[in-house]
Each structure stands twice: as C-alpha cells, then as structure tokens.
C-alpha positions as CSV (number, residue, x, y, z in Angstrom):
1,M,40.1,12.9,164.0
2,P,37.4,12.4,166.6
3,G,35.2,14.9,164.7
4,K,35.6,13.0,161.5
5,H,34.9,9.7,163.2
6,Q,31.7,11.3,164.7
7,H,30.7,12.5,161.2
8,F,30.6,9.0,159.8
9,Q,28.5,7.7,162.7
10,E,25.7,10.2,162.0
11,P,22.3,8.4,161.5
12,E,20.8,8.4,158.0
13,V,17.7,7.3,156.3
14,G,18.1,3.8,154.8
15,C,17.7,4.0,151.0
16,C,16.8,0.3,150.6
17,G,13.8,0.4,152.9
18,K,12.7,3.8,151.6
19,Y,12.7,2.9,147.9
20,F,11.3,-0.6,148.5
21,L,8.4,1.0,150.3
22,F,8.0,3.5,147.6
23,G,8.1,0.9,144.8
24,F,5.7,-1.4,146.6
25,N,3.2,1.3,147.2
26,I,3.3,2.9,143.7
27,V,2.2,-0.5,142.4
28,F,-0.5,-0.6,145.1
29,W,-1.5,3.0,144.2
30,V,-1.8,2.3,140.4
31,L,-3.9,-0.9,141.1
32,G,-6.2,1.0,143.4
33,A,-6.7,3.8,140.9
34,L,-7.5,1.2,138.2
35,F,-10.0,-0.6,140.5
36,L,-11.6,2.8,141.3
37,A,-11.7,3.8,137.7
38,I,-13.4,0.5,136.7
39,G,-16.0,1.0,139.5
40,L,-16.8,4.5,138.5
41,W,-16.9,3.6,134.8
42,A,-19.4,0.8,135.6
43,W,-21.6,3.2,137.6
44,S,-21.5,5.8,134.8
45,E,-22.6,3.1,132.3
46,K,-25.5,2.2,134.5
47,G,-26.4,5.9,135.0
48,V,-25.7,5.8,138.7
49,L,-23.5,8.9,138.7
50,S,-26.2,11.0,137.1
51,N,-28.8,9.6,139.5
52,I,-27.3,9.2,142.9
53,S,-30.5,7.8,144.4
54,A,-30.0,4.7,142.2
55,L,-27.2,3.7,144.7
56,T,-29.9,2.8,147.3
57,D,-32.5,1.5,144.9
58,L,-31.0,-2.0,144.5
59,G,-32.3,-4.4,147.1
60,G,-29.2,-6.6,147.0
61,L,-25.4,-6.0,146.6
62,D,-24.1,-4.0,143.7
63,P,-20.8,-5.8,142.9
64,V,-19.4,-2.4,141.6
65,W,-19.3,-1.3,145.3
66,L,-16.5,-3.9,145.8
67,F,-14.4,-2.2,143.1
68,V,-15.1,1.3,144.4
69,V,-14.4,0.5,148.1
70,V,-11.4,-1.7,147.5
71,G,-10.0,0.7,144.9
72,G,-10.5,3.7,147.2
73,I,-8.8,2.0,150.2
74,M,-5.9,0.8,148.0
75,S,-5.5,4.3,146.5
76,V,-5.4,6.0,149.8
77,L,-3.0,3.5,151.3
78,G,-0.8,3.6,148.2
79,F,-0.7,7.4,148.1
80,A,0.2,7.7,151.8
81,G,2.9,5.0,151.6
82,C,4.3,6.1,148.3
83,I,4.5,9.9,148.9
84,G,5.4,9.4,152.6
85,A,8.4,7.3,151.6
86,L,9.5,9.5,148.7
87,R,9.2,12.8,150.6
88,E,10.2,11.3,154.0
89,N,7.0,12.6,155.4
90,T,6.4,11.1,158.9
91,F,2.8,12.1,159.0
92,L,1.9,10.2,155.9
93,L,4.0,7.2,157.0
94,K,2.3,7.1,160.4
95,F,-1.1,7.4,158.6
96,F,-0.1,4.5,156.4
97,S,1.0,2.4,159.4
98,V,-2.1,3.1,161.5
99,F,-4.5,2.6,158.5
100,L,-2.8,-0.7,157.5
101,G,-2.7,-1.8,161.2
102,L,-6.4,-1.1,161.5
103,I,-7.3,-3.2,158.5
104,F,-5.1,-6.0,159.8
105,F,-6.9,-6.0,163.2
106,L,-10.3,-5.8,161.5
107,E,-9.4,-8.9,159.4
108,L,-8.1,-10.7,162.5
109,A,-11.3,-9.8,164.5
110,T,-13.5,-10.9,161.6
111,G,-11.7,-14.2,161.4
112,I,-12.0,-14.9,165.1
113,L,-15.7,-13.8,165.2
114,A,-16.5,-16.0,162.2
115,F,-14.9,-19.0,164.0
116,V,-16.6,-18.3,167.3
117,F,-20.1,-17.4,165.9
118,K,-20.3,-19.9,163.0
119,D,-24.0,-20.4,163.3
120,W,-24.8,-16.7,163.4
121,I,-22.5,-16.1,160.4
122,R,-24.3,-18.9,158.5
123,D,-27.7,-17.3,159.2
124,Q,-26.4,-13.9,158.1
125,L,-25.0,-15.5,154.9
126,N,-28.3,-17.1,154.2
127,L,-30.1,-13.8,154.7
128,F,-27.5,-12.0,152.5
129,I,-27.9,-14.5,149.6
130,N,-31.7,-14.4,149.8
131,N,-31.7,-10.6,149.7
132,N,-29.6,-10.8,146.5
133,V,-31.9,-13.6,145.1
134,K,-34.8,-11.1,145.5
135,A,-32.9,-8.5,143.5
136,Y,-31.6,-10.9,140.9
137,R,-33.2,-9.1,137.9
138,D,-32.6,-5.6,139.2
139,D,-29.0,-5.3,138.2
140,I,-27.0,-7.1,135.5
141,D,-23.8,-7.1,137.6
142,L,-25.5,-8.7,140.5
143,Q,-27.2,-11.2,138.2
144,N,-23.8,-12.2,136.7
145,L,-22.3,-12.5,140.2
146,I,-25.1,-14.9,141.4
147,D,-24.9,-16.9,138.1
148,F,-21.1,-17.2,138.5
149,A,-21.4,-18.3,142.2
150,Q,-24.2,-20.9,141.4
151,E,-22.2,-22.4,138.5
152,Y,-18.9,-22.4,140.4
153,W,-20.2,-24.0,143.5
154,S,-22.8,-26.2,141.7
155,C,-25.6,-24.9,143.9
156,C,-28.9,-23.2,143.8
157,G,-30.3,-20.5,146.2
158,A,-29.0,-20.1,149.8
159,R,-30.5,-23.3,151.2
160,G,-31.9,-24.8,148.0
161,P,-33.9,-24.1,144.8
162,N,-37.0,-23.2,146.7
163,D,-35.3,-20.0,147.8
164,W,-36.1,-18.7,144.3
165,N,-39.7,-18.3,145.5
166,L,-38.4,-15.1,147.0
167,N,-38.0,-13.6,143.5
168,I,-41.1,-12.1,141.8
169,Y,-40.1,-13.7,138.5
170,F,-39.5,-17.2,139.7
171,N,-42.0,-17.7,142.5
172,C,-44.7,-20.3,142.2
173,T,-47.8,-18.2,143.1
174,D,-50.8,-18.6,140.8
175,L,-50.8,-14.8,140.2
176,N,-47.2,-14.8,138.8
177,P,-47.6,-14.2,135.0
178,S,-43.8,-14.7,134.3
179,R,-42.7,-17.5,132.0
180,E,-40.0,-18.2,134.6
181,R,-42.7,-19.1,137.2
182,C,-41.7,-22.1,139.3
183,G,-38.3,-22.1,137.6
184,V,-34.7,-21.3,138.5
185,P,-32.0,-19.4,136.6
186,F,-29.9,-21.3,134.0
187,S,-26.9,-21.2,136.4
188,C,-28.7,-23.8,138.6
189,C,-28.9,-26.3,135.8
190,V,-26.7,-29.4,135.6
191,R,-24.7,-28.8,132.5
192,D,-24.3,-31.4,129.8
193,P,-20.5,-31.5,128.9
194,A,-21.5,-32.3,125.3
195,E,-23.7,-29.2,125.1
196,D,-21.9,-26.5,123.0
197,V,-24.7,-23.9,123.2
198,L,-25.9,-22.7,126.6
199,N,-29.6,-23.4,127.1
200,T,-30.7,-20.4,129.2
201,Q,-34.3,-21.8,129.4
202,C,-33.1,-25.1,131.1
203,G,-34.5,-24.0,134.5
204,Y,-38.1,-23.3,133.3
205,D,-40.9,-25.1,135.2
206,V,-38.3,-27.4,136.9
207,R,-39.7,-26.8,140.4
208,L,-43.1,-28.2,139.3
209,K,-41.3,-31.6,139.2
210,L,-40.8,-33.9,142.3
211,E,-37.6,-33.2,144.2
212,L,-36.0,-36.5,143.1
213,E,-36.8,-35.6,139.4
214,Q,-35.3,-32.1,139.9
215,Q,-31.9,-33.6,140.7
216,G,-31.5,-34.7,137.1
217,F,-32.0,-31.2,135.8
218,I,-30.7,-28.8,138.5
219,H,-28.3,-28.6,141.4
220,T,-30.4,-29.0,144.6
221,K,-27.8,-28.1,147.2
222,G,-27.8,-24.6,148.7
223,C,-24.9,-22.3,148.1
224,V,-24.2,-21.7,151.8
225,G,-23.5,-25.4,152.4
226,Q,-21.5,-25.7,149.2
227,F,-19.4,-22.7,150.1
228,E,-18.7,-24.2,153.5
229,K,-17.7,-27.5,151.9
230,W,-15.4,-25.6,149.5
231,L,-13.8,-23.8,152.4
232,Q,-13.1,-27.1,154.2
233,D,-11.7,-28.7,151.0
234,N,-9.4,-25.7,150.3
235,L,-8.6,-24.8,153.9
236,I,-4.8,-24.9,153.4
237,V,-4.9,-22.7,150.3
238,V,-7.4,-20.2,151.8
239,A,-5.4,-20.1,155.1
240,G,-2.1,-19.6,153.1
241,V,-3.6,-16.7,151.2
242,F,-4.8,-15.0,154.4
243,V,-1.4,-15.6,156.2
244,G,0.4,-14.2,153.1
245,I,-1.7,-11.1,153.1
246,A,-1.2,-10.7,156.9
247,L,2.6,-11.0,156.6
248,L,2.7,-8.4,153.8
249,Q,0.7,-6.0,156.0
250,I,2.9,-6.6,159.0
251,F,6.0,-6.2,156.8
252,G,4.6,-2.9,155.4
253,I,3.9,-1.6,158.9
254,C,7.4,-2.5,160.2
255,L,9.0,-1.0,157.1
256,A,7.1,2.3,157.5
257,Q,7.8,2.5,161.3
258,N,11.5,1.8,160.7
259,L,11.6,4.6,158.1
260,V,9.9,7.0,160.6
261,S,12.5,6.1,163.2
262,D,15.3,6.8,160.8
263,I,13.8,10.2,159.8
264,K,13.3,11.2,163.5
265,A,16.9,10.1,164.3
266,V,18.2,12.3,161.4
267,K,16.1,15.3,162.4
268,A,17.3,14.9,166.0
269,N,20.9,15.4,164.8
270,W,20.2,18.7,163.0
C-alpha cells in the first residue's frame, strides 16, 4: 500500500499549462510568420531582395523594416514557446523566458528613460521626423506613412510646415525647379468635409502666403507637439495597452518557468 500511495504522489507535467502555452504561442508564431512574409513580399516588390544595397539607400525609415523585425521576433518567440511546450524541451522554454524577459525589461527601461529625458526624446523625435521628411519622395511606403501621420494628427512637419524646406522638392530656394516648390504634401491640407475627391495639389505654393493665411489652407502645428497632445489625451488607453502587454509577457514567463520546474521534477524522479 505505501508503494501505491507513493506512485500517486509522483510529480507530473501539468497538461493545462503546457497546452495553453502551446496554443498561445502557435497563434503568436503564425502571426509572426505572416508579418515576416508581408515584409519580405514588400521588399521583393520594391526590388530590395535583388539589390541588398537598397536597404541602406533610403535616408529615412523604411516602414517594411517594422514588419520584418516584429515578424522575426514574434516568429522566434512563437517557435521557442510552441515547440518547447509541445516537446517539453527545457532549453527552448528557458530561451523563450529569457528572450521575453529581455524584451520586457527593454520596454520598461525605454518607458523610464522617455519619462526622465523627455526633452532629449523630443529632440530625437524632431530629428527622426525631419530625416524622414527629407526622404519623403524616396520610398512610397515611407510617403504613405508620413501622409497617414500628418492626416491623423492634423499636423505638418516635425515643428511646422517650414520643415518641408528640408525636402528638395518642397524647399523654397530660387534654384528649385519643382512645381511643389514652397508647398507641402496634400496630407498637410485642411480637408473640406464636403469634398468628395481628394485634391492632391492643395498644398502647392501655400508657404508663399503669410502665416495667418496659411492656417486656412493647411495645418500649421508640428507633428511632435500634436503627438504629445494625443498621448496626454489618450493617456489611460495608451497606459492600459502597455500594462496589458506587460501582464501578458509576465504571464508567459511564469507559465514557461512553471513548465520547466514540472519537467525538472519529473526528470529528477526517473
């Protein structure tokens, strides 16, 4: 009888935790693979894969990088968590925990540094946006991203419309032969709700007008200031999203570590 009683007390790997971690990560893995595939497809459409030097030719941000990097990280994490849980592989589970923990602490450190060094972050954001303003016509994906940001936040340039002087097509120099000289992209324009067809030439010559006149045609506030205002107005939602992501990460780490402990306990009984 004591032997039988001892048999029932033997440790075992919890099925609920194991298959929950597996199911969660297989979704993560598929999403990551999808993001990565979209990124690689976009690069192949732009001819980047056949000309690797094109990766460094763009002066600003290529938005496809976001898909490739995020998709790559999600795929690696999803693979490690999924296969680690299914095969009860402690190495992959530990890798999953450490990698996820590293991402969590990087996010935490970024949030703290952004709060402590707000002015420096603002300057870097100004510099980042202006670098992308310079490269506006160099890449269609970057162009669409800038247009979306300017329309969404009702802004123009990093600090204001005159930042578009940094772009060779929009600058106001006498030597600029472009029809867009002293103008701004259409995404800076104040849209008329009654307008059915988008007027892509609405920003032409607008910076030749006085600043007070410009306000009737384009948004004159910079995107950095508008983004900060948006963050303040939506602070609870933004904080809620980040807390939710952090809790998911902590939950994933705890689940993986618990599974590793169960596997080790079972192996110790062999």
